[in-house]
ROMI-77304 format. One record per residue (C-alpha): x, y, z; residue number from 0; residue in three letters. Coordinates in Angstrom, 2 decimals, always signed. Each point is the difference from the previous one (the first is absolute). Layout:
# ROMI-77304
NODE        u        v        w  resi  resn
NODE        X        Y        Z   NUM   ALA
...
//
This chain:
# ROMI-77304
NODE        u        v        w  resi  resn
NODE   +98.99   +20.62  +195.55     0   MET
NODE    +1.05    +0.10    -3.63     1   ALA
NODE    +2.71    -2.31    -1.21     2   GLU
NODE    +2.32    +1.09    -2.75     3   ARG
NODE    +0.33    -2.56    -2.81     4   PRO
NODE    +3.42    -1.59    -0.26     5   PRO
NODE    +2.36    +1.12    -2.73     6   SER
NODE    +0.55    -2.79    -2.48     7   VAL
NODE    +2.84    -0.01    -2.50     8   THR
NODE    +0.02    -1.86    -3.28     9   SER
NODE    +3.30    -0.94    -1.52    10   VAL
NODE    +0.29    -0.71    -3.70    11   SER
NODE    +3.13    -2.03    -0.65    12   LYS
NODE    -0.26    +0.55    -3.76    13   ASN
NODE    -1.60    +2.84    -1.86    14   ARG
NODE    -2.42    -1.01    -2.70    15   THR
NODE    -0.24    +1.53    -3.47    16   TRP
NODE    -3.35    +1.42    +1.05    17   ARG
NODE    +1.71    +1.77    +2.88    18   GLY
NODE    +2.41    +1.66    -2.41    19   TRP
NODE    -2.94    +1.25    -2.05    20   LEU
NODE    -2.03    +1.17    +3.02    21   TRP
NODE    +1.45    -0.29    +3.50    22   ASP
NODE    -3.23    -0.85    +1.86    23   SER
NODE    +0.02    -3.45    -1.65    24   ALA
NODE    +2.75    -1.12    +2.41    25   ASP
NODE    -1.55    +1.16    +3.29    26   VAL
NODE    -2.56    -1.50    +2.32    27   SER
NODE    -3.75    +0.16    -0.56    28   LYS
NODE    -0.51    +2.67    +2.63    29   GLU
NODE    +2.71    +2.25    -1.37    30   GLU
NODE    -1.21    -0.63    -3.54    31   ARG
NODE    -3.51    +1.18    +0.95    32   ARG
NODE    +1.48    +3.05    +1.68    33   PHE
NODE    +2.15    +0.91    -3.04    34   LEU
NODE    -3.00    -0.47    -2.31    35   LEU
NODE    -1.99    +2.52    +2.05    36   LYS
NODE    +2.95    +2.37    +0.13    37   LEU
NODE    +0.59    -0.20    -3.75    38   ASP
NODE    -3.70    +0.51    -0.72    39   PHE
NODE    -0.26    +3.11    +2.18    40   THR
NODE    +3.35    +1.76    +0.27    41   LEU
NODE    +1.57    -1.06    -3.31    42   LEU
NODE    -3.14    +0.12    -2.17    43   THR
NODE    -1.47    +3.29    +1.16    44   PHE
NODE    +3.41    +1.56    +0.55    45   GLY
NODE    +0.91    -0.78    -3.62    46   THR
NODE    -3.35    +1.26    -1.30    47   LEU
NODE    +0.48    +3.21    +1.96    48   GLY
NODE    +3.53    +0.34    -1.37    49   MET
NODE    -1.35    -0.54    -3.52    50   LEU
NODE    -2.54    +2.80    +0.41    51   ILE
NODE    +2.59    +2.29    +1.57    52   LYS
NODE    +2.40    -0.38    -2.91    53   TRP
NODE    -2.77    +0.33    -2.58    54   ILE
NODE    -0.75    +3.36    +1.64    55   ASP
NODE    +3.72    +0.81    -0.14    56   THR
NODE    +0.60    -1.00    -3.62    57   SER
NODE    -3.24    +1.29    -1.54    58   ASN
NODE    +1.36    +3.56    -0.17    59   ILE
NODE    +2.49    -1.15    -2.66    60   THR
NODE    -2.67    -1.78    -2.03    61   ASN
NODE    -2.27    +3.04    +0.25    62   ALA
NODE    +2.84    +2.31    -1.06    63   PHE
NODE    +0.64    -1.86    -3.27    64   VAL
NODE    -3.76    -0.45    -0.63    65   SER
NODE    -1.06    +3.61    -0.34    66   GLY
NODE    +0.52    +1.62    +3.40    67   MET
NODE    +3.16    +1.74    -1.20    68   LYS
NODE    -1.90    +1.78    -2.76    69   GLU
NODE    -3.23    +0.64    +1.99    70   ASP
NODE    +1.81    +1.63    +2.94    71   LEU
NODE    +2.81    +1.52    -2.08    72   ASN
NODE    +2.74    -1.83    +1.87    73   LEU
NODE    +3.30    +0.87    -1.64    74   TYR
NODE    +3.72    +0.21    +0.79    75   GLN
NODE    +0.57    -1.24    +3.59    76   ASN
NODE    -3.60    +0.22    +1.21    77   GLN
NODE    -0.54    -3.78    -0.11    78   TYR
NODE    +3.15    -0.46    +2.10    79   ASN
NODE    -1.35    +2.51    +2.53    80   TYR
NODE    -3.27    -1.93    +0.21    81   VAL
NODE    +1.98    -3.15    +0.77    82   VAL
NODE    +2.10    +1.97    +2.48    83   LEU
NODE    -3.13    +1.23    +1.82    84   SER
NODE    -1.06    -3.62    +0.54    85   TRP
NODE    +3.51    -0.82    +1.22    86   THR
NODE    +0.02    +2.87    +2.51    87   ILE
NODE    -3.35    -1.15    +1.41    88   GLY
NODE    +1.31    -3.56    +0.11    89   TYR
NODE    +3.10    +1.02    +1.97    90   ILE
NODE    -1.89    +2.21    +2.45    91   ILE
NODE    -2.63    -2.66    +0.66    92   GLY
NODE    +2.38    -2.95    +0.33    93   GLN
NODE    -0.26    -0.44    +3.77    94   TRP
NODE    -3.24    +1.81    +1.03    95   PRO
NODE    -2.00    -1.58    -2.82    96   SER
NODE    +0.35    -3.39    +1.66    97   ASN
NODE    -2.52    +1.35    +2.49    98   PHE
NODE    -2.10    +2.18    -2.33    99   ILE
NODE    -0.43    -2.68    -2.67   100   LEU
NODE    -2.01    -2.21    +2.37   101   THR
NODE    -2.72    +2.65    +0.08   102   ARG
NODE    +0.07    +1.90    -3.31   103   VAL
NODE    +0.35    -2.11    -3.19   104   PRO
NODE    +2.13    +1.50    -2.78   105   ALA
NODE    -2.52    -0.93    -2.73   106   HIS
NODE    -2.07    +3.08    +0.86   107   ILE
NODE    +2.68    +2.22    -1.52   108   PHE
NODE    +0.44    -2.23    -3.06   109   THR
NODE    -3.60    +0.89    -0.95   110   PHE
NODE    +0.92    +3.68    +0.34   111   SER
NODE    +2.74    -0.22    -2.64   112   LEU
NODE    -2.64    -0.50    -2.67   113   ALA
NODE    -1.21    +3.53    +0.71   114   GLY
NODE    +3.37    +1.72    -0.36   115   ALA
NODE    -0.54    +3.13    -2.08   116   LYS
NODE    +3.51    +1.39    -0.02   117   SER
NODE    +3.65    -0.72    +0.69   118   TYR
NODE    -0.35    +1.56    +3.48   119   THR
NODE    -2.97    -2.26    +0.89   120   HIS
NODE    +1.98    -3.02    -1.14   121   LEU
NODE    +3.00    +0.93    +2.16   122   LEU
NODE    -2.15    +0.33    +3.12   123   ALA
NODE    -1.94    -3.22    -0.55   124   LEU
NODE    +3.08    -2.10    -0.74   125   ARG
NODE    +1.60    +1.33    +3.19   126   PHE
NODE    -3.01    -1.19    +2.04   127   VAL
NODE    -0.01    -3.43    -1.70   128   VAL
NODE    +3.71    -0.42    +0.82   129   GLY
NODE    -0.59    +1.09    +3.59   130   LEU
NODE    -2.69    -2.61    +0.66   131   PHE
NODE    +1.67    -2.84    -1.92   132   GLU
NODE    +3.35    +0.46    +1.74   133   ALA
NODE    -0.15    -2.48    +2.89   134   GLY
NODE    -1.62    -2.95    -1.76   135   TYR
NODE    +3.08    -1.47    -1.69   136   TRP
NODE    +2.44    -0.02    +2.96   137   PRO
NODE    -2.77    -0.98    +2.43   138   ALA
NODE    -0.91    -3.09    -2.03   139   LEU
NODE    +3.61    -1.16    -0.23   140   TYR
NODE    +0.38    +0.50    +3.73   141   TYR
NODE    -3.15    -2.03    +0.74   142   ILE
NODE    +1.06    -2.81    -2.35   143   LEU
NODE    +3.36    -0.16    +1.78   144   GLY
NODE    -1.84    -0.29    +3.32   145   SER
NODE    -1.91    -3.17    -1.01   146   TRP
NODE    +2.19    -2.04    -2.39   147   TYR
NODE    +3.31    -1.78    +0.63   148   ASN
NODE    +3.05    -0.12    -2.24   149   LYS
NODE    -1.23    -2.87    -2.13   150   ARG
NODE    -3.29    +1.79    -0.67   151   GLU
NODE    +0.79    +3.71    -0.12   152   LEU
NODE    +1.80    +0.35    -3.33   153   GLY
NODE    -2.87    -1.55    -1.97   154   LYS
NODE    -2.66    +2.09    +1.75   155   ARG
NODE    +2.02    +3.18    -0.50   156   ASN
NODE    +0.39    -0.95    -3.66   157   GLY
NODE    -3.73    -0.53    -0.46   158   ILE
NODE    -0.71    +3.32    +1.71   159   LEU
NODE    +2.57    +1.84    -2.14   160   GLN
NODE    -1.34    -1.64    -3.17   161   SER
NODE    -3.02    +2.27    +0.42   162   ALA
NODE    +2.34    +2.95    -0.64   163   VAL
NODE    +0.89    -1.51    -3.40   164   SER
NODE    -3.50    -1.16    -0.82   165   ILE
NODE    -1.63    +3.36    +0.83   166   ALA
NODE    +1.46    +1.87    -3.02   167   PRO
NODE    -1.05    -2.93    -2.22   168   ILE
NODE    -3.56    +0.31    +1.28   169   PHE
NODE    +0.11    +3.79    -0.20   170   SER
NODE    +1.45    -0.03    -3.53   171   GLY
NODE    -2.63    -2.34    -1.43   172   PHE
NODE    -2.70    +1.70    +2.05   173   LEU
NODE    +0.91    +3.40    -1.43   174   GLN
NODE    +0.16    -1.44    -3.52   175   ALA
NODE    -3.46    -1.55    +0.42   176   GLY
NODE    -1.45    +3.14    +1.59   177   ILE
NODE    +1.44    +2.22    -2.72   178   TYR
NODE    -1.50    -2.17    -2.73   179   ASN
NODE    -3.43    -0.41    +1.62   180   SER
NODE    -0.65    +2.97    +2.30   181   LEU
NODE    +1.96    +2.90    -1.49   182   ASP
NODE    -2.55    +2.81    -0.32   183   GLY
NODE    -2.76    -1.88    +1.83   184   HIS
NODE    -2.11    +2.43    +2.05   185   LEU
NODE    +2.34    +2.73    -1.18   186   GLY
NODE    +3.02    -1.39    +1.88   187   LEU
NODE    +3.37    -0.81    -1.54   188   ALA
NODE    +1.28    -3.58    +0.23   189   GLY
NODE    +2.75    +0.90    +2.46   190   TRP
NODE    -2.61    +1.42    +2.41   191   ARG
NODE    -1.94    -3.28    -0.15   192   TRP
NODE    +3.20    -1.81    +1.00   193   LEU
NODE    +0.06    +1.80    +3.36   194   PHE
NODE    -3.73    -0.54    +0.54   195   ILE
NODE    +0.19    -3.75    -0.63   196   ILE
NODE    +3.15    -0.31    +2.13   197   ASN
NODE    -1.90    +1.59    +2.87   198   GLY
NODE    -2.97    -2.34    -0.47   199   VAL
NODE    +2.09    -3.20    +0.13   200   ILE
NODE    +1.99    +1.30    +3.00   201   SER
NODE    -3.01    +0.27    +2.30   202   LEU
NODE    -0.94    -3.69    +0.51   203   PRO
NODE    +3.65    -1.04    +0.33   204   VAL
NODE    +0.58    +2.67    +2.65   205   ALA
NODE    -3.07    -1.13    +1.98   206   VAL
NODE    +0.94    -3.70    -0.13   207   LEU
NODE    +3.64    +0.70    +0.89   208   ALA
NODE    -1.13    +1.97    +3.05   209   PHE
NODE    -1.82    -3.05    +1.37   210   PHE
NODE    +2.38    -2.77    -1.13   211   PHE
NODE    +3.52    +1.39    +0.52   212   LEU
NODE    +1.24    -1.24    +3.40   213   PRO
NODE    +2.09    +1.78    +2.59   214   ASP
NODE    +3.46    -1.31    +0.81   215   THR
NODE    +0.26    -3.07    +2.29   216   PRO
NODE    +1.19    +2.20    +2.85   217   GLY
NODE    -3.15    +2.14    -0.08   218   THR
NODE    -2.56    -2.40    -1.54   219   ALA
NODE    -2.96    -1.24    +2.01   220   LYS
NODE    -2.19    -3.04    -0.75   221   PRO
NODE    -2.75    +0.88    -2.46   222   ASN
NODE    -2.33    -1.54    -2.56   223   TRP
NODE    +2.99    -0.96    -2.19   224   VAL
NODE    +2.76    -1.06    +2.41   225   PHE
NODE    -0.62    -1.99    +3.17   226   THR
NODE    +1.86    +0.52    +3.28   227   ALA
NODE    +2.08    -3.11    -0.74   228   ARG
NODE    +0.96    +1.32    -3.45   229   GLU
NODE    +1.10    +3.34    +1.44   230   VAL
NODE    +2.12    -1.91    +2.50   231   GLU
NODE    +1.36    -2.17    -2.82   232   LEU
NODE    +1.02    +3.13    -1.91   233   ALA
NODE    +1.91    +1.29    +3.03   234   LYS
NODE    +1.75    -3.37    +0.44   235   GLU
NODE    +1.02    -0.07    -3.67   236   ARG
NODE    +1.56    +3.47    +0.23   237   MET
NODE    +1.70    -0.79    +3.31   238   ALA
NODE    +1.69    -3.00    -1.62   239   ARG
NODE    +1.67    +2.23    -2.62   240   VAL
NODE    +0.90    +2.69    +2.55   241   GLY
NODE    -2.46    +2.59    -1.32   242   ARG
NODE    -1.06    +2.11    +2.95   243   THR
NODE    -3.45    +1.66    +0.26   244   PRO
NODE    -0.72    +3.68    +0.55   245   GLU
NODE    +0.40    +1.50    +3.44   246   GLY
NODE    +3.07    +2.21    +0.07   247   LYS
NODE    -0.81    +3.72    +0.39   248   PRO
NODE    +1.05    +2.54    -2.61   249   TYR
NODE    +2.39    +2.48    +1.60   250   THR
NODE    +2.48    +2.46    -1.45   251   LEU
NODE    +2.83    -2.29    +1.10   252   LYS
NODE    -1.46    -3.08    -1.72   253   THR
NODE    -0.68    +1.92    -3.24   254   ILE
NODE    +3.57    +1.32    +0.01   255   LEU
NODE    +1.09    -3.59    +0.50   256   GLY
NODE    -1.93    -1.04    -3.12   257   TYR
NODE    +1.59    +2.83    -1.98   258   LEU
NODE    +3.49    -1.21    +0.94   259   THR
NODE    -0.72    -3.71    -0.56   260   SER
NODE    +1.79    -1.41    -3.06   261   TRP
NODE    -3.11    -2.03    -0.81   262   LYS
NODE    -2.33    +3.00    -0.17   263   THR
NODE    +2.60    +2.14    -1.78   264   LEU
NODE    +1.01    -2.52    -2.67   265   LEU
NODE    -3.49    -1.25    -0.80   266   PHE
NODE    -1.22    +3.61    -0.25   267   THR
NODE    +2.96    +0.80    -2.26   268   LEU
NODE    -0.94    -2.91    -2.26   269   ILE
NODE    -3.54    +1.30    -0.40   270   PHE
NODE    +1.24    +3.57    -0.48   271   THR
NODE    +1.84    -1.25    -3.08   272   MET
NODE    -2.52    -2.63    -1.10   273   GLN
NODE    -2.28    +2.35    -2.04   274   PRO
NODE    +2.96    +0.89    -2.24   275   PHE
NODE    -0.31    -3.53    -1.35   276   GLY
NODE    -3.71    +0.35    -0.77   277   SER
NODE    +0.28    +3.32    -1.84   278   GLN
NODE    +0.93    -1.47    -3.43   279   PRO
NODE    -3.09    -2.24    +0.08   280   ALA
NODE    -2.30    +2.93    +0.76   281   THR
NODE    +1.48    +1.80    -3.03   282   SER
NODE    -1.39    -2.65    -2.37   283   PHE
NODE    -3.47    +1.55    -0.23   284   VAL
NODE    +1.45    +3.47    -0.69   285   PHE
NODE    +2.42    -1.45    -2.57   286   TRP
NODE    -2.98    -1.44    -1.87   287   LEU
NODE    -1.96    +3.27    +0.19   288   LYS
NODE    +3.04    +2.00    -1.17   289   ALA
NODE    -0.18    -1.75    -3.38   290   HIS
NODE    -3.33    +1.73    -0.69   291   ASN
NODE    +0.65    +3.46    -1.47   292   LYS
NODE    -2.65    +2.70    -0.19   293   LYS
NODE    -1.41    +0.35    -3.51   294   GLY
NODE    +1.20    -3.45    -1.07   295   LYS
NODE    -1.74    -3.43    +0.07   296   PRO
NODE    +0.62    -1.68    +3.38   297   PRO
NODE    +2.63    -2.72    +0.11   298   VAL
NODE    -1.64    -1.61    +3.05   299   TYR
NODE    -3.67    +0.13    +0.94   300   THR
NODE    -1.24    +0.99    +3.47   301   ILE
NODE    -0.77    -3.68    +0.68   302   ALA
NODE    +3.53    -1.08    -1.00   303   GLN
NODE    +1.60    +2.71    +2.13   304   ILE
NODE    -1.95    -1.27    +3.02   305   ASN
NODE    +0.37    -3.73    -0.71   306   GLU
NODE    +3.60    -0.56    -1.18   307   TYR
NODE    +1.61    +1.03    +3.33   308   PRO
NODE    -2.11    -2.61    +1.81   309   THR
NODE    +2.20    -2.70    -1.58   310   ILE
NODE    +2.82    +1.22    +2.26   311   GLY
NODE    -2.25    -0.16    +3.05   312   ASN
NODE    -0.98    -3.58    -0.85   313   ALA
NODE    +3.65    -0.97    -0.45   314   PHE
NODE    +1.01    +1.45    +3.38   315   ILE
NODE    -2.98    -1.58    +1.78   316   ALA
NODE    +0.94    -3.47    -1.28   317   VAL
NODE    +3.75    +0.47    +0.57   318   TYR
NODE    -0.53    +1.35    +3.53   319   SER
NODE    -2.24    -2.93    +0.98   320   LEU
NODE    +2.61    -2.41    -1.37   321   LEU
NODE    +2.76    +1.58    +2.13   322   THR
NODE    -2.00    -0.08    +3.25   323   VAL
NODE    -0.86    -3.68    -0.52   324   TRP
NODE    +3.67    -0.79    -0.64   325   ILE
NODE    +1.04    +2.00    +3.07   326   SER
NODE    -2.51    -1.66    +2.34   327   ASP
NODE    +0.59    -3.44    -1.54   328   GLY
NODE    +3.34    -1.18    -1.45   329   PRO
NODE    +1.94    +2.90    +1.55   330   LEU
NODE    -1.55    -0.78    +3.43   331   LYS
NODE    -0.83    +3.60    +0.84   332   GLY
NODE    +3.16    +1.64    -1.34   333   ARG
NODE    -1.01    +3.33    -1.52   334   ARG
NODE    +3.18    +1.49    -1.47   335   TRP
NODE    +0.82    -2.36    -2.93   336   PRO
NODE    -3.05    +0.77    -2.14   337   THR
NODE    +0.09    +3.68    +1.03   338   ILE
NODE    +3.59    +0.46    -1.19   339   ILE
NODE    -0.64    -2.01    -3.19   340   PHE
NODE    -2.90    +2.29    -0.94   341   GLY
NODE    +2.11    +3.12    +0.53   342   ASN
NODE    +2.82    -1.40    -2.15   343   LEU
NODE    -2.46    -0.56    -2.86   344   ILE
NODE    -1.41    +3.51    +0.57   345   ALA
NODE    +3.46    +1.56    -0.53   346   ILE
NODE    +0.23    -1.68    -3.42   347   VAL
NODE    -3.51    +1.15    -0.98   348   ILE
NODE    +0.53    +3.62    +1.10   349   PHE
NODE    +3.32    +0.16    -1.84   350   THR
NODE    -1.67    -1.23    -3.20   351   LEU
NODE    -2.72    +2.64    +0.40   352   LEU
NODE    +2.71    +2.67    +0.12   353   VAL
NODE    +1.73    -1.15    -3.20   354   VAL
NODE    -3.13    -0.93    -1.99   355   THR
NODE    -1.40    +2.78    -2.28   356   PRO
NODE    -3.02    +1.54    +1.75   357   VAL
NODE    -2.26    -0.06    -3.05   358   PHE
NODE    +1.34    -3.18    -1.51   359   GLY
NODE    -2.15    -2.99    -0.98   360   PRO
NODE    -2.61    -1.21    +2.50   361   PHE
NODE    +1.63    -3.44    +0.10   362   SER
NODE    +3.34    +1.50    +1.13   363   HIS
NODE    -1.10    +2.19    +2.89   364   ARG
NODE    -3.40    -1.28    +1.18   365   ALA
NODE    +1.35    -3.35    +1.38   366   PRO
NODE    +2.48    +1.96    +2.13   367   LEU
NODE    -2.80    +2.11    +1.47   368   TYR
NODE    -2.00    -3.17    +0.64   369   ILE
NODE    +2.81    -1.63    +2.00   370   MET
NODE    +1.39    +3.17    +1.60   371   SER
NODE    -1.85    -0.43    +3.32   372   SER
NODE    +1.76    -3.28    +0.76   373   ILE
NODE    +2.01    +1.66    +2.79   374   GLY
NODE    -3.26    +1.13    +1.63   375   GLY
NODE    -1.10    -3.62    +0.28   376   SER
NODE    +2.17    -0.12    +3.14   377   ALA
NODE    -2.53    +2.05    +2.02   378   VAL
NODE    -1.91    -2.93    +1.62   379   PRO
NODE    +3.21    -1.86    +0.91   380   LEU
NODE    +1.62    +3.18    +1.31   381   THR
NODE    -3.02    +0.61    +2.26   382   MET
NODE    +0.11    -3.63    +1.17   383   ALA
NODE    +3.72    +0.27    +0.71   384   TRP
NODE    -0.51    +3.19    +1.98   385   MET
NODE    -2.75    -1.65    +2.07   386   THR
NODE    +2.18    -3.03    +0.77   387   GLU
NODE    +3.06    +2.05    +0.97   388   LEU
NODE    -2.03    +2.25    +2.34   389   ILE
NODE    -2.05    -2.85    +1.49   390   SER
NODE    +0.81    +1.02    +3.56   391   ASP
NODE    -1.54    +3.50    -0.17   392   ASN
NODE    -3.53    +0.47    -1.36   393   ALA
NODE    +0.10    +3.78    +0.31   394   GLU
NODE    +3.23    +0.25    -1.95   395   GLN
NODE    -1.46    -2.24    -2.71   396   ARG
NODE    -3.00    +2.33    -0.36   397   ALA
NODE    +2.22    +3.10    +0.07   398   PHE
NODE    +2.39    -1.45    -2.59   399   THR
NODE    -2.83    -1.10    -2.33   400   ALA
NODE    -1.37    +3.56    +0.00   401   ALA
NODE    +3.47    +1.53    -0.42   402   ALA
NODE    +0.75    -2.28    -2.96   403   MET
NODE    -3.13    +1.23    -1.74   404   ASN
NODE    +0.52    +3.70    +0.74   405   THR
NODE    +3.29    +1.04    -1.61   406   LEU
NODE    -0.20    -0.91    -3.68   407   GLN
NODE    +1.29    +1.88    -3.01   408   PHE
NODE    +0.22    -0.55    -3.75   409   THR
NODE    +2.43    +0.64    -2.86   410   ALA
NODE    +0.89    -1.12    -3.53   411   GLY
NODE    +1.60    -3.07    -1.59   412   ASN
NODE    +3.62    +0.84    +0.81   413   ARG
NODE    -0.78    +0.63    +3.65   414   ALA
NODE    -2.07    -3.19    +0.09   415   ALA
NODE    +2.98    -2.06    -1.19   416   ALA
NODE    +2.28    +1.57    +2.61   417   VAL
NODE    -2.54    -0.42    +2.79   418   VAL
NODE    -0.55    -3.67    -0.85   419   ALA
NODE    +3.72    -0.48    +0.59   420   GLY
NODE    -0.20    +1.90    +3.30   421   LEU
NODE    -2.96    -2.17    +1.00   422   ASN
NODE    +2.15    -3.10    -0.42   423   ILE
NODE    +2.66    +1.47    +2.26   424   ILE
NODE    -2.54    +0.90    +2.71   425   VAL
NODE    -1.68    -3.43    -0.17   426   TYR
NODE    +3.41    -1.68    +0.40   427   ILE
NODE    +0.75    +2.22    +3.02   428   ILE
NODE    -3.36    -0.98    +1.55   429   ILE
NODE    +0.72    -3.69    -0.59   430   ALA
NODE    +3.48    +0.27    +1.57   431   VAL
NODE    -1.25    +1.96    +3.03   432   LEU
NODE    -2.93    -2.37    +0.49   433   ALA
NODE    +2.33    -3.00    -0.11   434   HIS
NODE    +2.36    +1.64    +2.48   435   ARG
NODE    -2.88    +0.79    +2.37   436   GLU
NODE    -1.24    -3.58    -0.24   437   LYS
NODE    +3.45    -1.33    +0.94   438   LEU
NODE    +0.19    +2.41    +2.94   439   GLN
NODE    -3.42    -1.11    +1.27   440   LYS
NODE    +0.96    -3.63    -0.42   441   LYS
NODE    +3.16    +0.49    +2.04   442   ARG
NODE    -2.00    +1.87    +2.64   443   ALA
NODE    -2.66    -2.74    +0.04   444   GLY
NODE    -2.88    +2.40    -0.69   445   VAL
NODE    -1.26    -1.36    -3.32   446   LEU
NODE    -3.69    -1.06    +0.04   447   PRO
NODE    -0.85    -3.69    -0.55   448   PRO
NODE    +0.41    -1.16    -3.57   449   ALA
NODE    -3.00    +0.86    -2.13   450   SER
NODE    -1.46    -2.46    -2.51   451   PRO
NODE    +1.76    +1.67    -2.89   452   ILE
NODE    +3.39    +0.26    +1.68   453   ASP
NODE    +0.12    -3.73    +0.59   454   ASP
NODE    -2.00    -2.49    -2.07   455   PRO
NODE    +0.02    -2.29    +3.00   456   GLU
NODE    -1.55    +2.59    +2.27   457   SER
NODE    -3.64    +0.21    +0.81   458   SER
NODE    -3.12    +2.02    -0.61   459   SER
NODE    -2.73    +0.54    +2.47   460   ILE
NODE    -3.32    -1.79    -0.16   461   GLY
NODE    -2.03    -2.92    +1.23   462   GLU
NODE    -0.39    -3.59    -1.12   463   GLY
NODE    +2.45    -0.25    -2.88   464   SER
NODE    -0.63    -3.51    -1.23   465   GLU
NODE    +3.00    -2.25    -0.72   466   LYS
NODE    +2.59    +2.65    +0.79   467   LYS
NODE    -0.62    +1.35    +3.44   468   VAL
NODE    +2.20    +0.61    +2.92   469   SER
NODE    -1.98    +1.08    +3.01   470   LEU
NODE    +1.52    +2.66    +2.13   471   VAL
NODE    -2.18    +0.41    +3.02   472   GLN
NODE    +0.42    +3.31    +1.75   473   GLU
NODE    -0.80    +0.38    +3.63   474   GLN
NODE    -3.75    +0.46    +0.41   475   ASP
NODE    -1.12    +3.45    +0.94   476   HIS
NODE    -3.26    +0.92    +1.60   477   SER
NODE    -1.61    +3.18    +1.03   478   CYS
NODE    -2.84    +0.98    +2.24   479   ASP
//
């Protein structure tokens, strides 16, 4: 006979300043130990994997401006076609790669890029890299949303997404260092060494992530990291916020239901438009390179062309982390205020980019490029909001996360300004519909129990919370 341990709830009457900084400070010892393990495994190795993935994604741009264009004779729209080939692979592999990626690591094909001898080789290899990288991003957001509650999720999503901003910084300085120290070594150009070194650093991270990244609470089994009690604790935590585990079958009827759900449609629409807002920032590196005219002394060195755009990545990483902390903390889990604020600022920046002379002084245009991704800082909060609004259907959450990452397009500064305005409208519609649905559920009496973030007086699960415990003893269960 095995007796199930009682569920114990700790109630914190007042949040401490430490809890605002990091939520686990205000929970019981047991839950704190559990969150520490979860952060060390899922958050740490998930973020490292995301960092490597986006280094692999962004290194093509650094290679292009560091000699690849000239070595492979890439002119007119050929660079855009190389990017498009990666995008096509990414779209095709979005759902199936969630299965393939667990067996074939994408770093193998990153090595191969160093051996590209022609434009055609490059197209094929970038397609394969996109194919095998496709499922990682939406899968990680889905897994994070399956373990963390509303008070915790925004910050973790923000840390994960910060890897997307940090990766180009790392890649930019890495390419600058490689170009200065390895260009010509063993007969290989500096841009080829970039792909080789990217492949080398990917391997250990991929191996560690394979062993440390956990399954979702609904499918996880006790192992050398998480005990049976901790798996049960994870399920209890998600049950308290109404987040259901996997278990519903995929049928044509259910998929059609997802495609007609306002939540799936509107969040996918947001991400369809979201890349418009990032396009001006990606133009920064090409703007710098365009100043260098053939036959004339360069205005910017290769190192400067690779390094200056990283200032924008650093700005967005810091700003994004600030917004997720504000959302999880003072805003008590509300996602829309900081999202809409960022898009309003983005409209101003994009408009200034349109009216500012393209080849004016560096001090006039460069700061606009640096801040132009501010609208994209909403990604982690948008993913958290989607997870929280589709808490009652795990399969729809996974489907929506993949759909959001599939349909993405880009355009110029004018379109970016218009789309930022459209984003605001869609976010407001989501907020209104979510509020209406909440009122309907409240009237129908089907809302889940208040989660810790919804009500500061509510509880979090754990054992032995000194000084501030309220014991809620569930009926003992036993099994043969």
